[in-house]
BAFI-3210 file (N, C-alpha, C; in Angstrom, 3 decimals, decimal comma, padded with zeros to 6 digits):
// residues 201
n [1|2|3|4|5|6|7|8|9|10|11|12|13|14|15|16|17|18|19|20|21|22|23|24|25|26|27|28|29|30|31|32|33|34|35|36|37|38|39|40|41|42|43|44|45|46|47|48|49|50|51|52|53|54|55|56|57|58|59|60|61|62|63|64|65|66|67|68|69|70|71|72|73|74|75|76|77|78|79|80|81|82|83|84|85|86|87|88|89|90|91|92|93|94|95|96|97|98|99|100|101|102|103|104|105|106|107|108|109|110|111|112|113|114|115|116|117|118|119|120|121|122|123|124|125|126|127|128|129|130|131|132|133|134|135|136|137|138|139|140|141|142|143|144|145|146|147|148|149|150|151|152|153|154|155|156|157|158|159|160|161|162|163|164|165|166|167|168|169|170|171|172|173|174|175|176|177|178|179|180|181|182|183|184|185|186|187|188|189|190|191|192|193|194|195|196|197|198|199|200|201]
n.u [005,083|007,103|009,433|012,003|012,904|014,951|013,889|011,260|008,429|008,462|006,373|006,234|004,927|004,241|003,646|002,225|002,101|-000,088|-001,120|-002,138|-000,089|000,907|-001,019|-000,416|000,948|003,636|003,702|001,829|003,117|005,520|004,441|003,317|005,655|007,353|005,864|005,875|005,091|005,841|005,818|006,737|008,044|010,423|010,547|010,928|011,503|011,065|011,710|010,572|010,908|009,317|008,847|006,042|004,104|001,409|-001,616|-000,240|001,909|005,016|005,227|006,783|006,601|006,847|007,167|006,471|006,834|005,472|006,690|006,038|003,217|003,290|001,705|000,585|000,853|003,837|004,564|006,443|006,167|003,532|003,791|005,439|003,913|001,870|-000,362|-002,290|-002,278|-004,356|-004,307|-006,057|-006,751|-008,986|-009,702|-009,392|-010,865|-009,984|-007,893|-009,281|-010,686|-008,491|-007,648|-009,829|-009,545|-007,051|-007,744|-009,572|-007,806|-006,252|-008,190|-008,470|-006,872|-006,738|-009,092|-007,912|-005,383|-005,481|-004,419|-005,321|-006,953|-006,766|-008,536|-007,763|-008,833|-007,182|-006,084|-008,050|-008,087|-008,396|-011,058|-012,874|-012,335|-013,233|-013,755|-014,518|-016,882|-017,265|-019,002|-018,833|-016,251|-016,567|-018,582|-017,267|-015,274|-016,884|-018,192|-016,114|-015,118|-013,157|-011,047|-011,653|-010,718|-010,858|-008,451|-006,127|-003,029|-001,458|-002,315|-002,790|-001,343|-002,618|-004,606|-003,073|-001,790|-004,008|-004,758|-002,529|-002,356|-004,884|-004,708|-002,681|-004,084|-006,038|-004,387|-003,357|-005,724|-006,438|-004,277|-004,711|-007,202|-006,542|-004,713|-006,300|-008,161|-006,479|-005,733|-008,199|-008,594|-006,509|-007,337|-009,677|-008,563|-007,084|-009,130|-010,559|-008,657|-008,428|-011,058|-011,140|-009,229|-010,481|-012,695|-011,415|-010,380]
n.v [015,425|013,367|013,499|011,831|012,553|012,511|010,055|010,767|011,489|014,087|016,240|017,752|020,603|022,173|025,405|027,573|030,977|033,024|035,794|039,082|042,043|043,975|043,102|042,120|039,711|039,132|040,627|039,239|036,760|037,456|038,494|036,163|034,595|036,142|037,685|040,367|043,429|044,544|047,088|047,629|045,992|044,549|043,129|040,289|036,858|034,139|031,234|030,324|028,921|027,434|025,875|024,588|023,511|021,549|020,218|018,470|017,603|018,142|020,361|021,188|024,070|025,130|027,966|029,404|032,405|033,812|035,496|038,934|040,000|038,151|036,390|033,832|030,751|028,849|025,696|024,317|025,458|024,670|021,922|021,609|022,609|021,793|023,003|026,027|029,506|032,032|035,310|038,408|041,951|043,654|046,188|046,469|045,701|044,566|042,929|040,947|039,792|038,811|036,883|035,163|034,259|032,950|030,918|029,496|028,469|026,794|024,944|023,522|021,358|017,734|016,337|014,695|015,697|018,296|021,019|021,853|024,974|028,160|031,095|034,486|037,570|040,465|043,379|044,320|046,298|048,567|048,897|050,939|051,724|049,693|047,542|045,061|042,929|041,132|039,030|038,373|037,267|035,075|033,608|032,889|031,228|029,220|028,178|026,938|025,196|026,047|027,263|030,288|033,586|036,876|039,250|041,405|041,954|044,011|044,726|042,513|039,552|037,176|036,628|035,985|033,699|031,952|031,617|030,235|027,942|026,829|026,069|024,157|022,178|021,516|020,470|018,212|016,767|016,296|014,709|012,446|011,560|010,942|008,924|006,961|006,473|005,474|003,141|001,771|001,454|-000,306|-002,581|-003,209|-003,864|-006,137|-007,897|-008,114|-009,380|-011,846|-012,914|-012,950|-014,897|-017,125|-017,398|-017,999|-020,464]
n.w [-002,386|-000,308|002,249|003,948|007,236|009,800|010,951|010,742|008,729|006,436|004,822|001,627|000,052|-002,923|-003,926|-006,243|-007,055|-008,835|-010,883|-012,020|-012,713|-009,869|-008,035|-005,594|-005,081|-004,285|-001,920|-000,387|-000,180|001,193|003,550|004,626|004,955|006,619|008,335|007,936|006,147|002,946|000,667|-001,982|-004,851|-007,115|-010,468|-009,698|-009,739|-007,687|-005,610|-002,496|000,826|003,669|006,806|008,368|011,158|010,788|011,693|013,394|011,886|010,221|007,608|004,673|003,008|-000,175|-002,114|-005,152|-006,413|-008,999|-011,968|-012,157|-013,933|-016,022|-018,701|-018,437|-016,589|-016,904|-018,537|-017,085|-014,515|-013,872|-013,862|-011,699|-009,583|-006,788|-005,915|-006,471|-005,869|-006,720|-007,391|-007,189|-007,442|-005,468|-006,124|-008,790|-011,594|-013,987|-013,210|-011,926|-014,047|-015,438|-013,620|-013,747|-016,404|-016,253|-014,508|-016,085|-017,989|-016,357|-015,715|-018,014|-017,996|-017,594|-015,258|-013,342|-013,173|-012,373|-010,402|-007,006|-006,265|-004,713|-004,617|-004,269|-003,190|-002,929|-001,017|000,721|002,576|001,132|000,542|000,048|-002,497|-004,017|-006,823|-007,459|-006,274|-003,164|-003,461|-006,197|-006,333|-004,562|-005,917|-008,300|-007,230|-006,033|-008,302|-009,596|-007,800|-005,911|-003,229|-001,339|-000,423|000,931|001,568|003,332|002,568|003,341|005,868|007,688|009,095|009,680|007,738|005,459|006,419|006,726|004,026|002,812|004,452|004,043|001,347|001,550|003,001|001,042|-000,978|000,320|000,742|-001,930|-002,783|-001,146|-002,114|-004,770|-004,349|-003,101|-005,132|-007,061|-005,806|-005,745|-008,489|-008,999|-007,545|-008,927|-011,427|-010,663|-009,791|-012,164|-013,720|-012,416|-012,697|-015,446|-016,005|-014,906|-016,563|-018,905|-018,257]
ca.u [006,366|007,354|010,870|012,366|013,656|015,228|012,893|009,921|008,101|008,129|005,653|006,493|003,831|004,716|002,557|002,506|001,266|-000,350|-001,966|-001,663|000,856|000,489|-002,155|000,072|001,432|004,859|003,354|001,167|004,151|006,429|003,659|003,235|006,984|008,078|004,880|006,039|004,549|006,728|004,909|007,276|008,879|010,811|010,066|011,819|010,819|011,836|011,064|010,858|010,457|009,072|008,283|004,993|003,491|-000,022|-002,251|000,751|002,925|005,836|004,994|007,669|005,820|007,684|006,321|007,025|006,200|005,691|007,123|004,927|002,679|003,339|000,342|000,064|001,870|004,573|004,375|007,352|005,558|002,354|004,246|006,039|002,955|000,843|-001,537|-002,137|-002,975|-004,662|-004,544|-006,499|-006,886|-010,421|-009,887|-009,010|-011,718|-009,203|-007,106|-010,226|-010,902|-007,258|-007,682|-010,842|-008,959|-006,024|-008,437|-010,111|-006,677|-005,906|-009,252|-008,403|-006,123|-007,627|-009,488|-006,968|-004,100|-005,692|-004,026|-006,314|-006,742|-007,400|-008,645|-007,580|-009,036|-006,274|-006,248|-009,330|-007,948|-008,774|-012,422|-013,605|-012,061|-013,564|-014,367|-014,959|-017,587|-016,928|-019,896|-018,269|-015,138|-017,099|-019,294|-016,266|-014,660|-017,873|-018,470|-014,952|-014,708|-011,896|-011,121|-011,749|-010,482|-010,510|-007,466|-005,284|-001,629|-000,878|-002,747|-002,793|-000,624|-003,509|-005,254|-002,093|-001,615|-005,185|-004,705|-001,538|-002,703|-006,051|-004,256|-001,982|-005,130|-006,625|-003,389|-003,300|-006,977|-006,350|-003,341|-005,360|-008,233|-005,894|-004,093|-007,348|-008,753|-005,486|-005,847|-009,434|-008,364|-005,642|-008,161|-010,563|-007,738|-006,753|-010,345|-010,849|-007,675|-008,779|-012,246|-010,776|-008,538|-011,455|-013,494|-010,553|-010,236]
ca.v [014,798|013,035|013,436|011,274|013,535|012,048|009,047|011,331|011,864|015,495|016,408|018,992|021,096|023,231|026,353|028,569|032,181|033,629|036,979|040,207|042,950|044,877|042,619|041,835|038,330|039,130|041,128|038,132|035,764|037,963|038,573|034,802|034,101|036,954|038,465|041,798|043,905|045,392|047,591|047,722|044,872|044,533|041,956|039,201|035,574|033,365|030,160|030,447|027,759|027,591|024,667|024,836|022,310|021,584|018,963|017,589|017,140|019,195|020,540|022,146|024,786|025,799|028,959|030,004|033,698|033,931|036,813|039,881|040,383|037,174|036,138|032,571|029,894|028,016|024,255|023,921|025,872|023,857|020,574|021,693|023,036|020,919|023,846|027,376|030,655|032,938|036,578|039,600|043,166|043,956|047,546|046,424|044,704|043,873|041,866|039,858|039,119|038,065|035,704|034,270|033,641|031,998|029,764|028,724|027,731|025,719|023,940|022,740|020,118|016,636|016,467|013,964|016,414|019,700|021,360|022,638|026,419|029,107|032,432|035,494|038,989|041,201|044,829|044,571|047,563|049,656|048,536|052,123|051,815|048,364|047,393|043,660|042,605|039,851|038,014|037,937|036,369|033,833|032,849|032,281|030,119|028,145|027,567|026,153|024,375|026,580|028,001|031,728|034,513|038,274|039,570|042,589|041,635|045,201|044,934|041,383|038,303|036,034|036,326|035,286|032,359|031,148|031,304|029,196|026,704|026,236|025,382|022,939|021,186|021,070|019,620|016,920|016,063|015,860|013,569|011,284|011,080|010,315|007,675|005,970|006,076|004,610|001,836|001,132|001,000|-001,489|-003,707|-003,555|-004,566|-007,463|-008,711|-008,398|-010,359|-013,147|-013,431|-013,225|-016,202|-018,201|-017,602|-018,663|-021,873]
ca.w [-002,163|001,087|002,490|005,235|008,004|011,153|011,300|010,609|007,364|006,244|003,562|000,907|-000,786|-003,825|-004,186|-007,273|-007,010|-010,134|-010,862|-012,834|-012,046|-008,788|-007,236|-004,248|-004,915|-003,478|-000,592|000,314|000,109|002,229|004,784|005,158|005,338|007,603|009,102|007,636|004,879|002,145|-000,359|-003,345|-005,299|-008,525|-011,201|-009,284|-009,637|-006,722|-004,861|-001,074|001,595|005,107|007,412|009,357|011,744|010,490|012,129|014,016|010,927|009,622|006,178|004,017|002,000|-001,171|-002,774|-006,371|-006,679|-010,445|-012,436|-012,249|-015,230|-017,101|-019,150|-017,914|-015,998|-017,855|-018,352|-015,998|-013,253|-013,602|-013,545|-010,366|-008,558|-006,210|-005,734|-007,021|-005,293|-007,823|-006,696|-007,917|-006,641|-005,427|-006,664|-010,207|-012,262|-015,025|-012,571|-011,655|-015,326|-015,722|-012,748|-014,325|-017,600|-015,819|-013,943|-017,213|-018,558|-015,418|-015,733|-019,263|-017,725|-017,174|-013,853|-012,486|-013,114|-012,008|-009,034|-006,274|-006,403|-003,804|-005,214|-003,219|-003,466|-002,043|-000,792|001,389|003,318|000,221|000,111|-000,434|-003,938|-004,536|-008,144|-007,558|-005,030|-002,537|-004,026|-007,486|-006,039|-003,982|-006,957|-009,177|-006,495|-005,893|-009,612|-010,028|-006,647|-005,387|-001,985|-001,575|000,683|000,726|002,601|003,175|002,863|003,968|007,262|008,625|008,844|009,848|006,465|004,609|006,999|006,378|002,594|002,527|005,152|003,370|000,138|001,994|003,295|-000,223|-001,649|001,023|000,432|-003,329|-002,820|-000,526|-003,042|-005,930|-003,889|-002,868|-006,410|-007,726|-005,144|-006,212|-009,875|-008,921|-007,097|-010,054|-012,423|-010,128|-009,818|-013,582|-014,207|-011,819|-013,348|-016,838|-016,027|-014,624|-017,768|-019,895|-017,868]
c.u [006,540|008,847|011,110|013,238|013,778|014,115|011,448|009,660|007,772|007,525|006,052|005,291|004,357|003,541|003,011|001,548|001,161|-001,236|-001,340|-000,649|000,165|-000,742|-001,733|000,534|002,650|004,581|002,705|002,189|005,039|005,707|003,575|004,588|007,583|007,177|004,979|005,375|005,570|005,912|005,420|008,199|009,276|010,217|010,995|010,987|011,660|011,006|011,533|010,343|010,269|008,469|007,288|004,526|001,978|-000,611|-001,219|001,836|003,695|005,626|005,983|006,888|006,783|006,786|007,053|006,213|006,479|006,022|005,926|004,520|002,767|001,922|-000,252|001,216|002,551|004,280|005,239|006,751|004,381|002,724|004,783|004,982|002,020|-000,465|-001,235|-002,921|-003,110|-005,121|-005,069|-006,640|-008,363|-010,731|-009,629|-009,789|-010,958|-008,385|-007,994|-010,516|-009,683|-007,215|-008,678|-010,285|-007,884|-006,663|-009,011|-009,009|-006,276|-006,924|-009,286|-007,644|-007,114|-007,894|-008,472|-005,641|-004,248|-005,218|-005,175|-005,938|-007,441|-007,362|-008,596|-007,838|-008,208|-006,656|-007,608|-009,283|-008,336|-010,199|-013,219|-013,397|-012,452|-014,224|-014,871|-015,623|-017,101|-017,762|-019,373|-017,128|-015,611|-017,795|-018,335|-015,645|-015,617|-018,090|-017,327|-014,385|-013,325|-012,132|-011,193|-011,502|-010,400|-009,604|-006,866|-003,871|-000,965|-001,173|-002,586|-001,973|-001,596|-004,196|-004,336|-001,885|-002,774|-005,156|-003,758|-001,890|-003,922|-005,620|-003,479|-003,003|-005,747|-005,681|-003,351|-004,563|-006,938|-005,425|-003,989|-006,413|-007,615|-005,271|-005,153|-007,982|-007,791|-005,536|-007,065|-009,255|-007,495|-006,418|-009,066|-009,787|-007,426|-007,949|-010,688|-009,922|-008,011|-009,981|-012,008|-010,109|-009,540|-012,307|-012,686|-010,406|-011,522]
c.v [014,542|012,828|012,835|012,275|013,071|011,139|009,570|011,636|013,358|015,649|017,742|019,332|022,272|024,117|027,401|029,746|032,770|034,852|038,068|041,047|043,735|044,401|042,253|040,411|038,283|039,621|040,027|037,076|036,216|038,090|037,197|034,330|034,829|037,708|039,966|042,144|044,812|045,801|047,533|046,551|045,093|043,308|040,775|037,925|034,674|032,224|030,273|029,201|028,115|026,289|025,080|023,499|022,440|020,221|017,962|017,077|018,323|019,215|021,573|022,776|025,549|026,710|029,554|031,259|034,022|035,366|037,728|040,100|039,338|036,730|034,851|031,763|029,072|026,547|023,758|024,258|024,964|022,423|020,528|021,868|021,918|021,686|025,260|028,372|031,683|034,263|037,636|040,747|043,565|045,355|047,614|045,309|043,923|042,733|040,674|039,080|038,286|036,789|034,675|033,526|032,615|030,735|028,880|027,893|026,560|024,590|023,144|021,429|019,009|016,731|015,814|014,705|017,876|019,971|022,064|024,117|027,151|030,475|033,456|036,888|039,782|042,688|045,173|045,870|048,774|049,472|049,729|052,339|050,529|048,443|045,970|043,308|041,272|038,721|037,485|036,945|035,028|032,973|032,170|031,070|028,939|027,412|026,660|025,278|024,763|027,129|029,491|032,505|035,927|038,667|040,949|042,192|042,797|045,258|043,732|040,193|037,126|035,637|035,557|033,849|031,445|030,707|030,135|027,878|026,036|025,478|024,112|021,839|020,641|020,142|018,236|016,098|015,493|014,656|012,313|010,687|010,356|008,981|006,600|005,529|005,211|003,219|001,072|000,624|-000,258|-002,725|-004,169|-004,325|-005,989|-008,400|-009,084|-009,453|-011,758|-013,738|-013,736|-014,569|-017,336|-018,485|-018,377|-020,142|-022,629]
c.w [-000,673|001,264|003,859|005,972|009,446|011,665|011,256|009,150|007,321|004,866|002,943|000,038|-001,600|-004,248|-005,190|-007,114|-008,400|-009,958|-011,705|-012,045|-010,934|-008,004|-005,818|-004,015|-003,988|-002,063|000,247|000,734|001,261|003,566|005,437|005,695|006,531|008,577|008,814|006,305|004,214|000,913|-001,779|-003,652|-006,744|-009,195|-010,924|-009,159|-008,752|-006,164|-003,416|-000,364|003,058|005,615|008,482|009,911|011,577|010,829|012,643|013,095|010,365|008,110|005,658|002,866|001,092|-002,002|-003,968|-006,658|-008,143|-010,840|-012,652|-013,695|-016,323|-017,438|-018,599|-017,338|-017,075|-017,568|-017,196|-014,639|-012,890|-013,256|-012,115|-009,275|-008,112|-006,042|-006,194|-006,175|-006,409|-007,222|-007,656|-006,918|-006,640|-005,966|-008,167|-010,905|-013,320|-014,416|-012,219|-012,934|-015,718|-014,881|-013,289|-015,547|-017,245|-015,256|-015,045|-017,865|-017,669|-015,499|-017,040|-019,067|-017,366|-015,674|-012,918|-012,311|-012,682|-010,590|-008,320|-006,305|-005,260|-004,478|-004,083|-003,773|-002,464|-001,982|-000,190|002,206|002,457|-000,291|-000,390|-001,934|-004,670|-005,914|-008,380|-006,227|-004,470|-003,106|-005,361|-007,267|-005,510|-005,034|-007,919|-008,497|-006,364|-007,208|-010,065|-008,907|-006,128|-003,986|-002,308|-000,295|000,136|001,877|002,346|003,569|003,588|005,459|008,182|008,134|008,821|008,539|005,534|005,098|006,617|004,922|002,333|003,208|004,533|002,118|000,486|002,290|002,010|-000,989|-000,996|000,767|-000,983|-003,464|-002,256|-001,457|-004,228|-005,555|-003,707|-004,186|-007,212|-007,127|-005,604|-007,635|-009,895|-008,515|-008,227|-011,115|-011,961|-010,202|-011,253|-014,119|-013,690|-012,533|-014,829|-016,975|-015,859|-015,865|-018,810|-019,578|-018,170]
res [m|v|v|e|n|q|n|q|q|r|v|e|v|n|i|l|l|l|g|a|r|h|v|g|k|s|a|l|t|v|r|f|l|t|r|r|f|i|g|e|y|g|d|i|e|s|v|y|s|r|v|d|r|i|d|g|q|d|i|c|i|n|i|w|d|s|q|a|g|q|d|s|a|s|a|k|q|l|q|w|a|d|g|v|i|l|v|y|d|i|c|d|a|a|s|f|q|a|a|r|q|r|l|a|l|l|r|r|k|p|a|s|a|r|p|p|v|v|i|v|g|n|k|r|d|l|a|r|h|r|r|v|s|g|e|e|g|r|l|l|a|l|s|q|r|c|g|f|f|e|v|s|a|a|e|t|y|h|g|a|l|l|v|f|h|r|l|v|h|l|v|r|e|t|r|a|l|r|k|s|s|a|g|v|r|g|i|v|r|s|v|s|a|v|f|g|k|k|r|a|e]
***
């Protein structure tokens, strides 16, 4: 979405966070928004916004922190989302399997309608309790053409910043590709119509 703002175009990017309970979705969101870490959250579902300057342009990043523990994204959420951050806990193999299943569901959409995805292994500060290797996360991301990060929402702001900004870049790339392919389809239709007329004549 593009919003006119005082003679400047401001781009909006809608980001949906998905993942099992207790993987740190809200902690990652709050770390990105406020630079602070808060360890405990209730089952609160909210949409937050923040404006960042990325590549010289103001981007309004809207973040839907999905309800903890829900089995899958709703149709409303997926329609709203331009991109998805899929979070799992590196100390919880079940949360990684849940992320894999959610990704499979997202990939059932037609290619032209699939949102870009960044997969995030959270709780890197607890690596001594690791149950999911970094390689497993990277391979899943590579196989599905997703971005990938391992971060610690508890310890660093920079990791959270990289995750959200990477997804913003992927969303913008996806929009540009879809726009250019729509333009090419329009040209092909126009050329076909012209040649169709000539044949008819």
